[in-house]
N, C-alpha and C positions, 0 to 999 in steps of 0.2 A: 498468680495476677489477673488482671483484666484491661481491656483495650477500653481507654476513655475516648469519648466522642466529643467535639467541640464544633458547633455548627451554627448558623444563623436562624433567628425565629421570625425575619420578617421578608422583605423582597431583596434581600442581599445587601450588600455594602454596610452591614452593622460594625465593622471593624475586626473581623476574626484574625487578621494578619497581626495585630499589634499583641491580641490576646495569646494567640500560639507563641509569639515571640516572649511574652512574659512568662508564659506556663512553661517554655520548653526545658529550662534548668531541672525542673522537676521529671523530665521525660527521658527516656535513652533513646528512644524510636518516634519520630513523628511522621505519618505517614497520609498523603491526600488520598482520598476515596473516590471522587467523583469531580465532572467539570472537566473546564480545560482552559484554553486562555482567554475565554471569556470572561474569566475569574480576576479581579485585581485586587490582591491582598496587599494593603499599603502598610509599612513599618516605618517608624520614626524611633531615631535614638541618636544620641551624642551631635544633634543639630543636622542629622542626615534623613533623607526621606528614600525610600525605597518602595517601588510597587513589584510584587510578584506576580506572576500570571499562571505557571505550572507548577514550579517549583515549590515545595513544602517550604512552609514559614520558621520551620527549624534550622534553616540552612546556614543562619548566621551564628549558631552556636556549634563550635569545632567538636564537642564532644556528643553530638546527637547525630544518629543514623537516619537519614530522611529517605522515605520510599515513595516514589510514583507509583499508584495501585493500579491494578487491571481496570477499575471502573473509570479511570480517567482517560479523555481523548487529547493526544499528545501531536502538537504542531511541531516537527522537527527545526523549521526555520525559525519560529517564536523562541524555542527551547535554547537554540545557539545563541539568539540575541541576549537572552537572559544569562545564559553563562557568561558570554563575553562581558556584559554590563557588571555582574559580580566580579568578574576576576579583575576587572581594570579599576576598581575601588576597594578590594579587599583581598587579604590572602587567604584564601579558603581552600581546603582539601577537599574539593568538589567529586573528584574521579573516586575519592575514598569514601566519602560519608553520603554518596548520592547513589540509590539503586532505582532503577526504572524497570519495572513489570513488562515482561515479554507479552502479555496478554493486554496490555493498554492499546487501545485503537489509535490510528496513525490519520492525522487529517493532511489530505493530500491538495495541492494547490486548486484542483478541481472542486473539491468539498467547498472552499470558497468562494467559488464561480456560482456554484449550485445554490449556495445561501443567498448569494446578490440577486441571483434569477428569480428564485421564488419569492423573496421579499418585494422585488418589484412588481412581480405578476400581483400580487396582493394587493396592491394600490393603497387605499385609505384602511384597508382590513389589515394591514402589516402589523406583525406582533412586536416589532421593535427589536429584531436581532442584532446581535453585536458584529455580526457578518463574520465571524471567524470560522466559519465552516462547521460549527458545532453540531446542528440538526442532521445535516446530510450524513456526516459521520457517525453517528449512533443510528441513522436509518441504516446505512450500508451495515452497522455492527448486527442490529436485529434481524436484517434480512440474510445474514449470514453470508455477505459477499465483501464484507471490507478487510482491509490489511492493519495487521497489529505488528508492535515493536519487534517481537520475534521473526515476523518475515523479513526482516532487512538483514538478518544473517543468512537467509535462506539463499542457496545457490540459482534458484528461478524466481529471485525478487523481482527483477525487472519485468518477467513475463507475466507475473500477479499484478504488478503496477500497471501495465500497458493493459491489459484485459480491463481493469477497473476503469481506467482513465476513459478506454472507449466507450464504455457503457455511459458514463458521466458526458461525454461529447454527443451522443446521441440524445440525450435529455436537453442539454444545452442548445442543440439545434432545432427541437421542439419550441423552446420558448424563444428562439431567434434573439439569444443573448450574444453580443458580440464580445469577444475576449482576445488576450493575446497571452498563450502559456507559456511561450518560450524560456522567457526569462525567468518568471516564477520556478520553473522547473528546474533549470541551471541551478537557483540559489536551492531549491529542496534537496537535489541531490548531494549537494556539497554538505548540507546541514545532517542530512542521514548519514554520511560518512563519518561527520564529526560525533553524533549520536552512538556511533558504534563504539567509541572510544571508552564509554562509560559502562557501569555494572548492569548489565541487562539480565535479568534474573526472573525466577518462578516467585514472585513476591510473596503468592501466599505461603509459601514454606519459610520465607524469611520472618513474616508476622510471626506465624503460628511456632517457629521455633523460638524467637524472642518470647513469645507466651511461655513456652516450656521453660525457657530458662530464667523464667522471673523478671524479665525485663518491662521496664514501664513503658507504655505506648500510647500515643495521643493519635487518634484518628482526626483530620482536618477535613472538613466538608468546606465546599466552594458556593456561591449563590446562597440562596436563603429557602427556607421550608415552605413558603408561600409562593415559590417557583418549582416545587416539586411536580414531575410530571403527571404524577397520580392524585397527589392532594392540594396543588396550586389552583390559581384562577384559570384553569385552562380553556382556552387554547393558549393563552399569554403566559406561557411557563416556559422553562428550559427544558432540556431532553434528557434529563438525568433524574434520578432519586436524591435528593438532597436531605434527606431526612435521616434518622438513625439507622434504619433499616438498609438503608445505602451502604454504609460504612460495612456491613456484613457481606453484603454480594461485591462491593468494591474493594473489597481487601482480602476476601475468602477467610472471614472469622466467623464462628458461630456465634448464634444469638447469645448462648448463656456466657461467653465471654465478655459481653458489654458492661463496662462498668458504670463510671459517671457520665452522666451526659451534660455537658456545660451548653446551656441555651444562651446565646448572645441577642440583645436587642439595643435599639438606639432609645434614648430617651423620648424620641418624635418619631414618625415615620417618614421613609424616602423610597421612591421607587425611579427605576430608570424605563424607560420605554413604555408601549401601550399595557392596556389591560387595566382593570378595576382598581380603584383607591379611593375607598370611602372616605377618607378624613382628608383628603387633599386639599389643599388651600391655593384658592387661585388670586388671593390678594396681595397687600404689601406685608401681611404676616407671615405667608409661605415664602415671599421673596427674602424676608429677613431672616429666615432660617436658612435658607439656601446660601444666603452671603456669609452668615455669621459661620456656618458649617463646613464652608467651601464644598457644596454638595455638587459635586462635578465628577462624572463617572472616571474612575482610574483606569480603566480600560479605554473606553471609548470618548471620554471628555465631554460629553452630552450632560447637559444641566440634569441633576435630578428632581423629580417632582417632591414637594415636600409637603407634610402636613402633620396634625396631632396624633399622638399615641393611640392606637386602636387595639384594646384590650379584647374585643371579642376574637379579633384575627390571632393576637399573642396567645390567648388560652387555646386555641385551637391548635396552633403550632407546637405549645407546649405538651399538648395531651398526645399529639400524635409520635412525637419524640420521645416522651418518657423522660423531660427534662428533672434533671435531680438539683442542678445549681443553676442560678440565674447571674448574668452578667449585664450590667447596664453603661451603655456607652454614651459619648457625648452630651453629658450631663451638662458641661460647660457651654454648649451652644445655646441652651436656654437661658443663660444668665442674663441676657437682653430684657429680658420679658418679665412685667410687673404682675401678670397673670397667664396662667398656663391652664391649657383644657386636656381633657382626657376623655376618648369616646369609649363608653361603659357598656352601651347597647345600639342596636339599631332598630329604626323603625322602617318598615316594608311598605311599599307601595299600597297594600290593602289595609295599612293601619296597625298590623301587627308588629309588637315590641319583642325582638329576641337578642339572645347573647350569641347565638349561633351562625357561623358562617353559612349564607346560603348556597345551595347548588349551582343556582342561576345568578350567580353575583355580577357573572359577566353580562346579564342581559337585563337587569332591573335596576332601578334606581332606589338606592339607599340613603336614609336620612340619618347619619351618626348622631347619637344622643351623648350630650357632653356633661360632665361636672368640671368645674372651674375650680381652679386651687391658686393660692397665692404664690407668686413668684419669688424668687432669692434676690434677684436684681442685683447682684454681685458679682466678683471674681472669685473664681476658685482657685488661683493660682497659688502654688506653694502648700496647700492643705492636702494633708497626706493622711489623716486619722478621722474616723467618722465623727468623732466627738467634737471635732472643729468644723463640720459642716455647717452651713447656714441652717437655721431653724427650719426655713420654707422648705429646704431641700430635704432635710430630713423627714418633714412630714411629707412629701411628695413620695418619698422611698416607701414611708410606713403606707400610705394610701396603696401604692401600687403592690405592696407584699399582702395586704389584706384581700385585695383582689384577685391576685394570683396564687394565694395560699403557699406561696414558697419565698423563702428569703432572698435578698438580693445583697450577695455578699461580696461583688467586685463593682466599683462604680468607677469610671473612667471619667477624669476631669480634664483631660487635654491629650493631644496626639502622641507624645513622647511615653516610650514605654515607662518611664519613672511617675508619670502624672496618673495616679490612681490612688483610690481609698480603698484598701482591703479590710475585712473582719472576717469572722466565722472561721471556715475552712481555709480561707486564702490567707488568713492572717499570719 
């Protein structure tokens, strides 16, 4: 067997939670491989909406084993709130079918404070952090001074905690950042004790033993490929590798064990926070997309920037991920338009026409070159087969498939898990 990987191909918010939930019955294990509470994976079913931040999206399937991998940064406080929220609405065996890697890094209350201090100091140059402490936690991980989940069961955990917090306080003093740590620490230590009640494991063994046993495994990514710390629009990126390679380092699997790579994209583009966005619309069309698509951050509540689909960026993400199957989300949001535009190339400041993502995309002005297609301008409600899609939507899909050189076999037509059109390998 192989580990299939599911990830976003844009700037996040592509709808990964819904797809993992839909695909979960095909898998015995669902594992998150990076990111943290800055993620917001929204699932809707039976008239119910729930947002997961750290817990894998297979958690609603009782028969699925869920793993929080070593590449994740875990906030115990948010973890406890997520668990409490789930148990208040569902009868789930969370202590039986959820495992947490001992090697996952822990977000401390002071990591959140550092995040806020760094962002405040940047002023207008801020990157649009979610202020969840993600960046400072990954910083401590890379500088080899962070705490990990396995440390909470160490007899000298408090000593390790105090040593790191002392370092953090000295940095906060340099930034002259005011804070009150006492209440947050009380909540943090209570959450740590709660977390210790769960299965804290060497998750790399869990995943590889599942592979050896022939179990089906889905690796779930967070954020999006264009936010990857190496390949995204640096420095307006997240702090982890959001691409397929991140599944190897974030779960401890060998590259040879990667199977299908499911790439998810919206039928248009959105972005939260700062950073380049070539097809962003600052007019009534962009506002219409935002309103129709309910484009507000699941984690932060911030309004998302909206624009037309960007094929150069999408093809770039497909290339670095080795995508084998495409999934298009939120086709229904474009129901309201009589015409739809798609960016097929960029015009650079020197007049050069390119289909490649420039290295200096954060520093230059890019003019998108568009092709215009006819919109379907009707509801997609109740449509479950490709043959019943409006001709204009079928033409839109065919246009994208030709440009992307890969079939789109999953088309989401609404937020609920049942609102989708499947064909090919998904049928």
